[in-house]
PASEDO-899424 format. One line per field, with one value per atom (N, C-alpha, C): x, y negated, z negated; atom name. Coordinates in nm, 3 decimals. Example, Ala and Ser with C-alpha at 12.3 -4.5 7.8 and 13.67 -1.06 7.14 Angstrom:
BEGIN
x <- 1.319 / 1.230 / 1.320 / 1.285 / 1.367 / 1.290 .
y <- 0.569 / 0.450 / 0.330 / 0.225 / 0.106 / -0.003 .
z <- -0.780 / -0.780 / -0.780 / -0.708 / -0.714 / -0.787 .
dopa <- N / CA / C / N / CA / C .
***
This chain:
BEGIN
x <- 2.087 / 2.025 / 1.901 / 1.802 / 1.676 / 1.697 / 1.790 / 1.812 / 1.869 / 1.929 / 1.988 / 1.891 / 1.773 / 1.673 / 1.586 / 1.553 / 1.467 / 1.333 / 1.282 / 1.145 / 1.047 / 0.935 / 0.828 / 0.706 / 0.660 / 0.542 / 0.422 / 0.326 / 0.197 / 0.108 / 0.072 / -0.002 / -0.084 / -0.139 / -0.226 / -0.194 / -0.190 / -0.139 / -0.210 / -0.342 / -0.419 / -0.450 / -0.400 / -0.415 / -0.327 / -0.389 / -0.310 / -0.213 / -0.253 / -0.165 / -0.045 / -0.066 / 0.046 / 0.138 / 0.078 / 0.157 / 0.247 / 0.195 / 0.279 / 0.408 / 0.393 / 0.510 / 0.605 / 0.548 / 0.634 / 0.713 / 0.649 / 0.721 / 0.835 / 0.804 / 0.907 / 1.025 / 0.997 / 1.105 / 1.188 / 1.121 / 1.192 / 1.279 / 1.225 / 1.302 / 1.424 / 1.411 / 1.521 / 1.614 / 1.578 / 1.659 / 1.655 / 1.542 / 1.526 / 1.471 / 1.543 / 1.493 / 1.399 / 1.292 / 1.193 / 1.122 / 1.059 / 0.976 / 0.830 / 0.749 / 0.606 / 0.525 / 0.425 / 0.326 / 0.191 / 0.125 / -0.002 / -0.114 / -0.190 / -0.314 / -0.425 / -0.492 / -0.592 / -0.719 / -0.751 / -0.863 / -0.999 / -0.999 / -1.124 / -1.147 / -1.042 / -1.053 / -1.097 / -1.179 / -1.223 / -1.290 / -1.359 / -1.423 / -1.329 / -1.204 / -1.105 / -1.007 / -0.886 / -0.786 / -0.741 / -0.769 / -0.735 / -0.820 / -0.929 / -1.019 / -0.982 / -0.882 / -0.844 / -0.780 / -0.792 / -0.729 / -0.578 / -0.522 / -0.377 / -0.334 / -0.406 / -0.365 / -0.400 / -0.507 / -0.540 / -0.428 / -0.352 / -0.239 / -0.126 / -0.123 / -0.025 / -0.075 / -0.201 / -0.262 / -0.405 / -0.430 / -0.564 / -0.669 / -0.626 / -0.719 / -0.767 / -0.707 / -0.747 / -0.735 / -0.624 / -0.596 / -0.454 / -0.431 / -0.295 / -0.258 / -0.128 / -0.018 / 0.010 / 0.084 / 0.153 / 0.296 / 0.389 / 0.531 / 0.605 / 0.669 / 0.758 / 0.899 / 0.955 / 1.084 / 1.157 / 1.282 / 1.368 / 1.307 / 1.236 / 1.182 / 1.050 / 0.992 / 0.861 / 0.767 / 0.638 / 0.540 / 0.472 / 0.472 / 0.409 / 0.291 / 0.180 / 0.055 / -0.008 / 0.058 / 0.007 / 0.114 / 0.073 / 0.171 / 0.258 / 0.199 / 0.280 / 0.380 / 0.342 / 0.437 / 0.553 / 0.523 / 0.629 / 0.723 / 0.665 / 0.746 / 0.837 / 0.784 / 0.866 / 0.971 / 0.938 / 1.036 / 1.153 / 1.124 / 1.236 / 1.316 / 1.250 / 1.323 / 1.420 / 1.381 / 1.464 / 1.572 / 1.556 / 1.648 / 1.730 / 1.701 / 1.770 / 1.834 / 1.950 / 2.015 / 1.939 / 1.989 / 1.928 / 1.844 / 1.763 / 1.681 / 1.598 / 1.596 / 1.516 / 1.373 / 1.279 / 1.139 / 1.064 / 1.130 / 1.078 / 1.189 / 1.156 / 1.257 / 1.319 / 1.441 / 1.506 / 1.443 / 1.400 / 1.341 / 1.208 / 1.189 / 1.068 / 0.939 / 0.941 / 0.820 / 0.783 / 0.882 / 0.855 / 0.813 / 0.876 / 0.840 / 0.695 / 0.653 / 0.514 / 0.420 / 0.459 / 0.376 / 0.362 / 0.471 / 0.467 / 0.372 / 0.380 / 0.292 / 0.146 / 0.124 / -0.012 / -0.074 / -0.002 / -0.053 / -0.074 / 0.022 / 0.011 / -0.110 / -0.131 / -0.246 / -0.378 / -0.378 / -0.500 / -0.545 / -0.449 / -0.481 / -0.509 / -0.417 / -0.425 / -0.537 / -0.579 / -0.687 / -0.816 / -0.803 / -0.920 / -0.984 / -0.911 / -0.965 / -0.970 / -0.854 / -0.844 / -0.936 / -0.948 / -1.031 / -1.178 / -1.224 / -1.366 / -1.398 / -1.295 / -1.323 / -1.235 / -1.198 / -1.127 / -1.226 / -1.174 / -1.259 / -1.366 / -1.331 / -1.426 / -1.545 / -1.516 / -1.623 / -1.712 / -1.653 / -1.737 / -1.817 / -1.765 / -1.847 / -1.972 / -1.960 / -2.076 / -2.173 / -2.120 / -2.203 / -2.287 / -2.226 / -2.300 / -2.315 / -2.439 / -2.463 / -2.421 / -2.416 / -2.380 / -2.231 / -2.149 / -2.008 / -1.932 / -1.964 / -1.892 / -1.925 / -2.051 / -2.093 / -2.034 / -2.039 / -1.984 / -1.835 / -1.762 / -1.617 / -1.582 / -1.653 / -1.628 / -1.649 / -1.757 / -1.789 / -1.675 / -1.626 / -1.527 / -1.387 / -1.357 / -1.229 / -1.234 / -1.344 / -1.357 / -1.348 / -1.416 / -1.412 / -1.269 / -1.193 / -1.054 / -0.965 / -0.984 / -0.899 / -0.926 / -1.049 / -1.080 / -1.004 / -0.974 / -0.890 / -0.742 / -0.705 / -0.564 / -0.507 / -0.585 / -0.536 / -0.480 / -0.553 / -0.496 / -0.378 / -0.377 / -0.262 / -0.137 / -0.150 / -0.035 / 0.011 / -0.082 / -0.041 / 0.055 / 0.039 / 0.125 / 0.257 / 0.254 / 0.372 / 0.457 / 0.399 / 0.466 / 0.576 / 0.681 / 0.778 / 0.764 / 0.871 / 0.862 / 0.775 / 0.779 / 0.701 / 0.608 / 0.545 / 0.440 / 0.488 / 0.606 / 0.665 / 0.804 / 0.815 / 0.944 / 0.989 / 1.120 / 1.179 / 1.240 / 1.202 / 1.249 / 1.130 / 1.143 / 1.037 / 1.023 / 0.900 / 0.875 / 0.758 / 0.729 / 0.616 / 0.485 / 0.474 / 0.353 / 0.332 / 0.440 / 0.432 / 0.396 / 0.450 / 0.422 / 0.273 / 0.209 / 0.065 / -0.018 / 0.032 / -0.047 / -0.075 / 0.028 / 0.013 / -0.089 / -0.085 / -0.189 / -0.330 / -0.342 / -0.475 / -0.527 / -0.440 / -0.483 / -0.521 / -0.448 / -0.484 / -0.626 / -0.659 / -0.795 / -0.897 / -0.862 / -0.952 / -0.983 / -0.883 / -0.903 / -0.987 / -0.968 / -1.051 / -1.199 / -1.225 / -1.364 / -1.411 / -1.336 / -1.376 / -1.392 / -1.307 / -1.303 / -1.240 / -1.296 / -1.243 / -1.120 / -1.002 / -0.879 / -0.844 / -0.912 / -0.886 / -0.922 / -1.005 / -1.042 / -0.924 / -0.823 / -0.715 / -0.581 / -0.549 / -0.430 / -0.299 / -0.290 / -0.165 / -0.148 / -0.253 / -0.248 / -0.215 / -0.278 / -0.257 / -0.112 / -0.059 / 0.080 / 0.178 / 0.160 / 0.251 / 0.245 / 0.126 / 0.110 / 0.180 / 0.164 / 0.229 / 0.380 / 0.433 / 0.578 / 0.627 / 0.557 / 0.600 / 0.593 / 0.495 / 0.481 / 0.594 / 0.675 / 0.791 / 0.913 / 0.904 / 1.017 / 1.014 / 1.131 / 1.141 / 1.077 / 1.096 / 1.041 / 0.889 / 0.827 / 0.681 / 0.636 / 0.721 / 0.688 / 0.695 / 0.806 / 0.825 / 0.727 / 0.677 / 0.585 / 0.438 / 0.415 / 0.279 / 0.196 / 0.066 / -0.019 / -0.014 / 0.023 / 0.029 / 0.155 / 0.247 / 0.378 / 0.408 / 0.305 / 0.328 / 0.313 / 0.371 / 0.361 / 0.217 / 0.128 / -0.012 / -0.104 / -0.047 / -0.130 / -0.196 / -0.328 / -0.392 / -0.336 / -0.331 / -0.270 / -0.332 / -0.463 / -0.530 / -0.508 / -0.437 / -0.408 / -0.259 / -0.179 / -0.033 / 0.011 / 0.121 / 0.175 / 0.236 .
y <- -0.486 / -0.604 / -0.562 / -0.652 / -0.620 / -0.576 / -0.640 / -0.610 / -0.471 / -0.412 / -0.279 / -0.170 / -0.207 / -0.111 / -0.072 / 0.057 / 0.102 / 0.030 / -0.012 / -0.064 / 0.045 / 0.002 / 0.095 / 0.062 / 0.160 / 0.144 / 0.208 / 0.126 / 0.176 / 0.191 / 0.314 / 0.334 / 0.462 / 0.491 / 0.607 / 0.668 / 0.799 / 0.866 / 0.824 / 0.799 / 0.771 / 0.623 / 0.541 / 0.395 / 0.348 / 0.288 / 0.242 / 0.131 / 0.049 / -0.060 / -0.005 / 0.100 / 0.166 / 0.232 / 0.291 / 0.355 / 0.254 / 0.135 / 0.032 / 0.010 / -0.001 / -0.025 / 0.095 / 0.216 / 0.335 / 0.338 / 0.301 / 0.297 / 0.196 / 0.077 / -0.027 / 0.018 / 0.077 / 0.127 / 0.233 / 0.321 / 0.426 / 0.367 / 0.272 / 0.210 / 0.135 / 0.076 / 0.000 / 0.088 / 0.215 / 0.304 / 0.272 / 0.222 / 0.182 / 0.299 / 0.337 / 0.439 / 0.370 / 0.441 / 0.382 / 0.491 / 0.450 / 0.540 / 0.514 / 0.621 / 0.606 / 0.632 / 0.550 / 0.571 / 0.583 / 0.697 / 0.721 / 0.642 / 0.572 / 0.508 / 0.573 / 0.671 / 0.748 / 0.664 / 0.629 / 0.539 / 0.606 / 0.738 / 0.815 / 0.867 / 0.919 / 0.987 / 0.892 / 0.943 / 0.866 / 0.734 / 0.734 / 0.611 / 0.511 / 0.553 / 0.465 / 0.411 / 0.465 / 0.423 / 0.278 / 0.222 / 0.081 / -0.013 / 0.041 / -0.043 / -0.045 / 0.031 / 0.035 / -0.096 / -0.125 / -0.247 / -0.242 / -0.122 / -0.107 / -0.151 / -0.107 / -0.144 / -0.288 / -0.340 / -0.481 / -0.573 / -0.528 / -0.609 / -0.608 / -0.507 / -0.500 / -0.579 / -0.554 / -0.625 / -0.663 / -0.787 / -0.830 / -0.809 / -0.793 / -0.769 / -0.624 / -0.540 / -0.399 / -0.326 / -0.351 / -0.287 / -0.232 / -0.134 / -0.089 / -0.134 / -0.155 / -0.129 / -0.247 / -0.217 / -0.318 / -0.269 / -0.358 / -0.319 / -0.404 / -0.336 / -0.402 / -0.399 / -0.517 / -0.525 / -0.651 / -0.636 / -0.751 / -0.839 / -0.779 / -0.854 / -0.924 / -0.903 / -0.959 / -0.848 / -0.878 / -0.785 / -0.849 / -0.777 / -0.823 / -0.733 / -0.792 / -0.716 / -0.714 / -0.766 / -0.760 / -0.696 / -0.600 / -0.521 / -0.607 / -0.704 / -0.783 / -0.871 / -0.915 / -0.991 / -0.902 / -0.778 / -0.683 / -0.658 / -0.630 / -0.600 / -0.717 / -0.837 / -0.953 / -0.981 / -0.955 / -0.975 / -0.879 / -0.751 / -0.655 / -0.681 / -0.732 / -0.764 / -0.879 / -0.972 / -1.089 / -1.064 / -0.958 / -0.937 / -0.808 / -0.723 / -0.595 / -0.579 / -0.512 / -0.487 / -0.379 / -0.351 / -0.246 / -0.303 / -0.217 / -0.255 / -0.378 / -0.473 / -0.594 / -0.566 / -0.604 / -0.574 / -0.691 / -0.806 / -0.919 / -0.967 / -0.989 / -1.027 / -1.164 / -1.184 / -1.314 / -1.419 / -1.378 / -1.472 / -1.525 / -1.658 / -1.714 / -1.671 / -1.659 / -1.620 / -1.475 / -1.389 / -1.248 / -1.234 / -1.310 / -1.305 / -1.349 / -1.451 / -1.497 / -1.390 / -1.321 / -1.213 / -1.099 / -1.066 / -0.960 / -0.999 / -1.123 / -1.169 / -1.173 / -1.214 / -1.218 / -1.079 / -0.980 / -0.843 / -0.787 / -0.813 / -0.763 / -0.823 / -0.953 / -1.019 / -0.974 / -0.952 / -0.902 / -0.772 / -0.684 / -0.555 / -0.573 / -0.641 / -0.648 / -0.736 / -0.834 / -0.924 / -0.901 / -0.866 / -0.859 / -0.723 / -0.615 / -0.480 / -0.404 / -0.385 / -0.294 / -0.330 / -0.458 / -0.486 / -0.450 / -0.446 / -0.416 / -0.268 / -0.184 / -0.041 / 0.021 / -0.064 / -0.005 / 0.058 / 0.125 / 0.207 / 0.125 / 0.009 / -0.072 / -0.110 / -0.150 / -0.193 / -0.076 / 0.037 / 0.147 / 0.212 / 0.200 / 0.247 / 0.161 / 0.032 / -0.058 / -0.031 / 0.007 / 0.031 / 0.158 / 0.260 / 0.383 / 0.474 / 0.517 / 0.620 / 0.580 / 0.453 / 0.406 / 0.378 / 0.432 / 0.394 / 0.432 / 0.546 / 0.588 / 0.496 / 0.469 / 0.379 / 0.239 / 0.191 / 0.061 / 0.056 / 0.157 / 0.159 / 0.168 / 0.254 / 0.264 / 0.130 / 0.061 / -0.067 / -0.167 / -0.181 / -0.285 / -0.244 / -0.116 / -0.073 / -0.093 / -0.054 / -0.076 / -0.224 / -0.305 / -0.450 / -0.502 / -0.457 / -0.501 / -0.445 / -0.317 / -0.255 / -0.311 / -0.353 / -0.416 / -0.547 / -0.613 / -0.734 / -0.698 / -0.596 / -0.561 / -0.499 / -0.418 / -0.349 / -0.445 / -0.549 / -0.639 / -0.721 / -0.751 / -0.821 / -0.734 / -0.607 / -0.515 / -0.488 / -0.490 / -0.475 / -0.586 / -0.703 / -0.816 / -0.813 / -0.764 / -0.775 / -0.650 / -0.534 / -0.407 / -0.376 / -0.314 / -0.241 / -0.097 / -0.047 / 0.086 / 0.082 / -0.033 / -0.051 / -0.171 / -0.214 / -0.316 / -0.447 / -0.490 / -0.612 / -0.576 / -0.560 / -0.525 / -0.384 / -0.370 / -0.237 / -0.217 / -0.302 / -0.285 / -0.265 / -0.171 / -0.147 / -0.270 / -0.307 / -0.427 / -0.404 / -0.508 / -0.504 / -0.473 / -0.513 / -0.483 / -0.332 / -0.259 / -0.113 / -0.051 / -0.109 / -0.062 / -0.073 / -0.178 / -0.196 / -0.109 / -0.086 / -0.015 / 0.130 / 0.202 / 0.347 / 0.382 / 0.321 / 0.353 / 0.318 / 0.212 / 0.176 / 0.277 / 0.332 / 0.437 / 0.563 / 0.594 / 0.707 / 0.689 / 0.568 / 0.541 / 0.554 / 0.505 / 0.516 / 0.662 / 0.746 / 0.889 / 0.954 / 0.909 / 0.960 / 0.931 / 0.815 / 0.774 / 0.807 / 0.896 / 0.952 / 0.845 / 0.744 / 0.646 / 0.711 / 0.689 / 0.745 / 0.665 / 0.721 / 0.649 / 0.646 / 0.726 / 0.723 / 0.587 / 0.512 / 0.376 / 0.279 / 0.316 / 0.224 / 0.289 / 0.301 / 0.377 / 0.319 / 0.187 / 0.127 / 0.157 / 0.138 / 0.169 / 0.317 / 0.403 / 0.548 / 0.584 / 0.526 / 0.556 / 0.511 / 0.389 / 0.337 / 0.422 / 0.459 / 0.540 / 0.675 / 0.739 / 0.869 / 0.858 / 0.749 / 0.727 / 0.706 / 0.626 / 0.592 / 0.712 / 0.798 / 0.914 / 1.016 / 1.000 / 1.087 / 1.038 / 0.918 / 0.858 / 0.903 / 0.937 / 0.997 / 0.912 / 0.781 / 0.694 / 0.701 / 0.721 / 0.733 / 0.872 / 0.972 / 1.109 / 1.123 / 1.077 / 1.099 / 1.017 / 0.908 / 0.820 / 0.857 / 0.954 / 0.992 / 1.038 / 1.012 / 1.055 / 1.205 / 1.286 / 1.430 / 1.472 / 1.378 / 1.413 / 1.340 / 1.301 / 1.223 / 1.308 / 1.261 / 1.337 / 1.360 / 1.267 / 1.279 / 1.332 / 1.381 / 1.440 / 1.569 / 1.581 / 1.707 / 1.825 / 1.941 / 2.058 / 2.092 / 2.072 / 2.109 / 2.008 / 1.897 / 1.797 / 1.784 / 1.865 / 1.854 / 1.910 / 1.851 / 1.898 / 2.037 .
z <- -2.000 / -1.939 / -1.864 / -1.853 / -1.787 / -1.643 / -1.573 / -1.432 / -1.411 / -1.516 / -1.505 / -1.550 / -1.594 / -1.637 / -1.519 / -1.513 / -1.403 / -1.408 / -1.293 / -1.290 / -1.333 / -1.387 / -1.425 / -1.340 / -1.265 / -1.181 / -1.249 / -1.287 / -1.336 / -1.213 / -1.180 / -1.056 / -1.059 / -0.943 / -0.925 / -0.790 / -0.782 / -0.662 / -0.535 / -0.539 / -0.419 / -0.402 / -0.489 / -0.473 / -0.357 / -0.256 / -0.141 / -0.181 / -0.277 / -0.321 / -0.397 / -0.477 / -0.545 / -0.442 / -0.340 / -0.237 / -0.165 / -0.140 / -0.077 / -0.157 / -0.288 / -0.373 / -0.370 / -0.373 / -0.366 / -0.235 / -0.124 / 0.004 / -0.002 / -0.053 / -0.062 / -0.147 / -0.261 / -0.347 / -0.274 / -0.201 / -0.129 / -0.018 / 0.056 / 0.163 / 0.109 / -0.009 / -0.069 / -0.153 / -0.170 / -0.253 / -0.401 / -0.447 / -0.587 / -0.669 / -0.771 / -0.864 / -0.963 / -0.999 / -1.088 / -1.166 / -1.274 / -1.353 / -1.321 / -1.328 / -1.301 / -1.427 / -1.448 / -1.553 / -1.484 / -1.503 / -1.436 / -1.503 / -1.421 / -1.466 / -1.383 / -1.442 / -1.369 / -1.353 / -1.231 / -1.205 / -1.220 / -1.235 / -1.246 / -1.387 / -1.447 / -1.577 / -1.688 / -1.778 / -1.896 / -1.858 / -1.745 / -1.700 / -1.637 / -1.618 / -1.557 / -1.659 / -1.660 / -1.759 / -1.739 / -1.621 / -1.596 / -1.680 / -1.737 / -1.816 / -1.965 / -2.005 / -2.146 / -2.189 / -2.317 / -2.369 / -2.351 / -2.364 / -2.349 / -2.210 / -2.106 / -1.971 / -1.940 / -1.997 / -1.975 / -2.022 / -2.121 / -2.167 / -2.064 / -1.977 / -1.869 / -1.748 / -1.710 / -1.597 / -1.633 / -1.667 / -1.705 / -1.596 / -1.470 / -1.360 / -1.357 / -1.440 / -1.451 / -1.317 / -1.249 / -1.121 / -1.121 / -1.033 / -1.006 / -0.865 / -0.843 / -0.933 / -1.026 / -1.130 / -1.209 / -1.224 / -1.206 / -1.208 / -1.309 / -1.403 / -1.497 / -1.439 / -1.414 / -1.345 / -1.388 / -1.424 / -1.459 / -1.567 / -1.661 / -1.774 / -1.747 / -1.627 / -1.596 / -1.549 / -1.544 / -1.492 / -1.372 / -1.261 / -1.137 / -1.106 / -1.068 / -1.057 / -0.919 / -0.819 / -0.682 / -0.594 / -0.511 / -0.437 / -0.344 / -0.276 / -0.184 / -0.260 / -0.378 / -0.460 / -0.503 / -0.539 / -0.577 / -0.460 / -0.343 / -0.225 / -0.191 / -0.192 / -0.157 / -0.264 / -0.390 / -0.497 / -0.483 / -0.462 / -0.451 / -0.323 / -0.220 / -0.097 / -0.120 / -0.205 / -0.231 / -0.335 / -0.416 / -0.528 / -0.519 / -0.421 / -0.412 / -0.275 / -0.271 / -0.142 / -0.064 / 0.055 / 0.136 / 0.248 / 0.307 / 0.422 / 0.390 / 0.483 / 0.465 / 0.509 / 0.424 / 0.448 / 0.513 / 0.518 / 0.595 / 0.689 / 0.817 / 0.914 / 0.883 / 0.931 / 0.914 / 1.004 / 1.123 / 1.218 / 1.165 / 1.159 / 1.098 / 1.168 / 1.300 / 1.371 / 1.341 / 1.343 / 1.310 / 1.164 / 1.076 / 0.934 / 0.914 / 0.987 / 0.979 / 1.032 / 1.138 / 1.192 / 1.092 / 1.026 / 0.923 / 0.811 / 0.767 / 0.659 / 0.705 / 0.830 / 0.884 / 0.884 / 0.935 / 0.942 / 0.802 / 0.714 / 0.576 / 0.506 / 0.523 / 0.460 / 0.521 / 0.653 / 0.716 / 0.651 / 0.627 / 0.564 / 0.415 / 0.345 / 0.199 / 0.149 / 0.228 / 0.187 / 0.265 / 0.394 / 0.479 / 0.495 / 0.462 / 0.479 / 0.346 / 0.284 / 0.169 / 0.052 / 0.013 / -0.104 / -0.085 / 0.040 / 0.065 / 0.055 / 0.047 / 0.029 / -0.080 / -0.179 / -0.291 / -0.389 / -0.488 / -0.576 / -0.646 / -0.699 / -0.774 / -0.686 / -0.562 / -0.472 / -0.433 / -0.392 / -0.344 / -0.458 / -0.582 / -0.695 / -0.709 / -0.682 / -0.687 / -0.573 / -0.457 / -0.339 / -0.356 / -0.419 / -0.447 / -0.326 / -0.297 / -0.197 / -0.057 / -0.029 / 0.106 / 0.121 / 0.030 / 0.027 / 0.155 / 0.215 / 0.335 / 0.451 / 0.473 / 0.581 / 0.561 / 0.437 / 0.402 / 0.435 / 0.389 / 0.409 / 0.557 / 0.631 / 0.774 / 0.843 / 0.806 / 0.870 / 0.853 / 0.730 / 0.706 / 0.753 / 0.754 / 0.812 / 0.963 / 1.027 / 1.171 / 1.205 / 1.127 / 1.151 / 1.147 / 1.048 / 1.036 / 1.145 / 1.177 / 1.279 / 1.418 / 1.443 / 1.573 / 1.591 / 1.482 / 1.486 / 1.489 / 1.412 / 1.398 / 1.526 / 1.596 / 1.715 / 1.820 / 1.863 / 1.963 / 1.912 / 1.783 / 1.726 / 1.737 / 1.699 / 1.705 / 1.847 / 1.942 / 2.083 / 2.124 / 2.063 / 2.094 / 2.016 / 1.891 / 1.803 / 1.798 / 1.829 / 1.801 / 1.902 / 1.848 / 1.927 / 1.882 / 1.823 / 1.762 / 1.637 / 1.568 / 1.445 / 1.461 / 1.354 / 1.365 / 1.426 / 1.386 / 1.441 / 1.492 / 1.621 / 1.679 / 1.642 / 1.628 / 1.609 / 1.472 / 1.376 / 1.238 / 1.145 / 1.052 / 0.954 / 0.865 / 0.836 / 0.756 / 0.660 / 0.585 / 0.492 / 0.565 / 0.692 / 0.769 / 0.782 / 0.808 / 0.818 / 0.683 / 0.578 / 0.442 / 0.412 / 0.463 / 0.442 / 0.535 / 0.656 / 0.757 / 0.719 / 0.680 / 0.661 / 0.552 / 0.435 / 0.336 / 0.384 / 0.465 / 0.514 / 0.615 / 0.697 / 0.790 / 0.712 / 0.607 / 0.521 / 0.467 / 0.423 / 0.375 / 0.488 / 0.606 / 0.720 / 0.750 / 0.743 / 0.770 / 0.660 / 0.536 / 0.426 / 0.451 / 0.508 / 0.533 / 0.675 / 0.742 / 0.872 / 0.980 / 0.978 / 1.086 / 1.209 / 1.326 / 1.450 / 1.493 / 1.468 / 1.496 / 1.644 / 1.726 / 1.871 / 1.932 / 1.862 / 1.908 / 1.898 / 1.822 / 1.788 / 1.823 / 1.951 / 1.991 / 1.940 / 1.930 / 1.881 / 1.732 / 1.655 / 1.512 / 1.492 / 1.569 / 1.556 / 1.588 / 1.696 / 1.734 / 1.627 / 1.577 / 1.475 / 1.349 / 1.308 / 1.187 / 1.202 / 1.317 / 1.339 / 1.335 / 1.394 / 1.391 / 1.249 / 1.173 / 1.037 / 0.943 / 0.962 / 0.873 / 0.889 / 0.993 / 1.011 / 0.933 / 0.877 / 0.806 / 0.660 / 0.607 / 0.475 / 0.365 / 0.370 / 0.266 / 0.260 / 0.374 / 0.378 / 0.334 / 0.358 / 0.315 / 0.163 / 0.103 / -0.041 / -0.123 / -0.066 / -0.139 / -0.117 / -0.030 / 0.010 / -0.110 / -0.110 / -0.222 / -0.253 / -0.156 / -0.180 / -0.253 / -0.278 / -0.336 / -0.467 / -0.542 / -0.663 / -0.790 / -0.901 / -1.026 / -1.072 / -1.039 / -1.083 / -0.973 / -0.863 / -0.758 / -0.809 / -0.798 / -0.837 / -0.759 / -0.822 / -0.760 / -0.626 / -0.612 / -0.487 / -0.375 / -0.405 / -0.303 / -0.277 / -0.346 / -0.331 / -0.198 / -0.149 / -0.020 / -0.035 .
dopa <- N / CA / C / N / CA / C / N / CA / C / N / CA / C / N / CA / C / N / CA / C / N / CA / C / N / CA / C / N / CA / C / N / CA / C / N / CA / C / N / CA / C / N / CA / C / N / CA / C / N / CA / C / N / CA / C / N / CA / C / N / CA / C / N / CA / C / N / CA / C / N / CA / C / N / CA / C / N / CA / C / N / CA / C / N / CA / C / N / CA / C / N / CA / C / N / CA / C / N / CA / C / N / CA / C / N / CA / C / N / CA / C / N / CA / C / N / CA / C / N / CA / C / N / CA / C / N / CA / C / N / CA / C / N / CA / C / N / CA / C / N / CA / C / N / CA / C / N / CA / C / N / CA / C / N / CA / C / N / CA / C / N / CA / C / N / CA / C / N / CA / C / N / CA / C / N / CA / C / N / CA / C / N / CA / C / N / CA / C / N / CA / C / N / CA / C / N / CA / C / N / CA / C / N / CA / C / N / CA / C / N / CA / C / N / CA / C / N / CA / C / N / CA / C / N / CA / C / N / CA / C / N / CA / C / N / CA / C / N / CA / C / N / CA / C / N / CA / C / N / CA / C / N / CA / C / N / CA / C / N / CA / C / N / CA / C / N / CA / C / N / CA / C / N / CA / C / N / CA / C / N / CA / C / N / CA / C / N / CA / C / N / CA / C / N / CA / C / N / CA / C / N / CA / C / N / CA / C / N / CA / C / N / CA / C / N / CA / C / N / CA / C / N / CA / C / N / CA / C / N / CA / C / N / CA / C / N / CA / C / N / CA / C / N / CA / C / N / CA / C / N / CA / C / N / CA / C / N / CA / C / N / CA / C / N / CA / C / N / CA / C / N / CA / C / N / CA / C / N / CA / C / N / CA / C / N / CA / C / N / CA / C / N / CA / C / N / CA / C / N / CA / C / N / CA / C / N / CA / C / N / CA / C / N / CA / C / N / CA / C / N / CA / C / N / CA / C / N / CA / C / N / CA / C / N / CA / C / N / CA / C / N / CA / C / N / CA / C / N / CA / C / N / CA / C / N / CA / C / N / CA / C / N / CA / C / N / CA / C / N / CA / C / N / CA / C / N / CA / C / N / CA / C / N / CA / C / N / CA / C / N / CA / C / N / CA / C / N / CA / C / N / CA / C / N / CA / C / N / CA / C / N / CA / C / N / CA / C / N / CA / C / N / CA / C / N / CA / C / N / CA / C / N / CA / C / N / CA / C / N / CA / C / N / CA / C / N / CA / C / N / CA / C / N / CA / C / N / CA / C / N / CA / C / N / CA / C / N / CA / C / N / CA / C / N / CA / C / N / CA / C / N / CA / C / N / CA / C / N / CA / C / N / CA / C / N / CA / C / N / CA / C / N / CA / C / N / CA / C / N / CA / C / N / CA / C / N / CA / C / N / CA / C / N / CA / C / N / CA / C / N / CA / C / N / CA / C / N / CA / C / N / CA / C / N / CA / C / N / CA / C / N / CA / C / N / CA / C / N / CA / C / N / CA / C / N / CA / C / N / CA / C / N / CA / C / N / CA / C / N / CA / C / N / CA / C / N / CA / C / N / CA / C / N / CA / C / N / CA / C / N / CA / C / N / CA / C / N / CA / C / N / CA / C / N / CA / C / N / CA / C / N / CA / C / N / CA / C / N / CA / C / N / CA / C / N / CA / C / N / CA / C / N / CA / C / N / CA / C / N / CA / C / N / CA / C .
***
């Protein structure tokens, strides 16, 4: 039966959106198979006709699960949360659940798309300055929000989809040399989360397609 078949994650080791899904799978204890879609090699394997049949948007991740294909990371996370046992990734309380979705959307819609690979390839030589600007812009909004919502994690003391979105975005910020000392709440939460096994095993340095010189 489709529900008994392992999900297949089409992704890339350094894709923050793919990393979100890997974290969610790890937190839920879901075993899955990975298919590498190298976003750099051969002009970008996401542009092949074969992959376009999986995700017409030519982006990762794409997840084959339960007989359907889902192509947006937050949709995947919410689907597995609704259909699989284990740790809940969205709180039961409606207010906290709305806060989790707000933080997740702020990152997934308001920050990450402006410094993903497709965009910075278009920007060219100014890509670092561009990325820093939009990450800083987003983090300046996110920091005061998290000061209000955070306990041990982004919303209270339970790991949620907001935390799943935060860690890959901080990784990108560090890649683009953003000064994280400006954002003490974000920095604290990220350091706490990186000590958790699900975030370690899903890290870009620990994937099957991680280049040897970047492996942990």
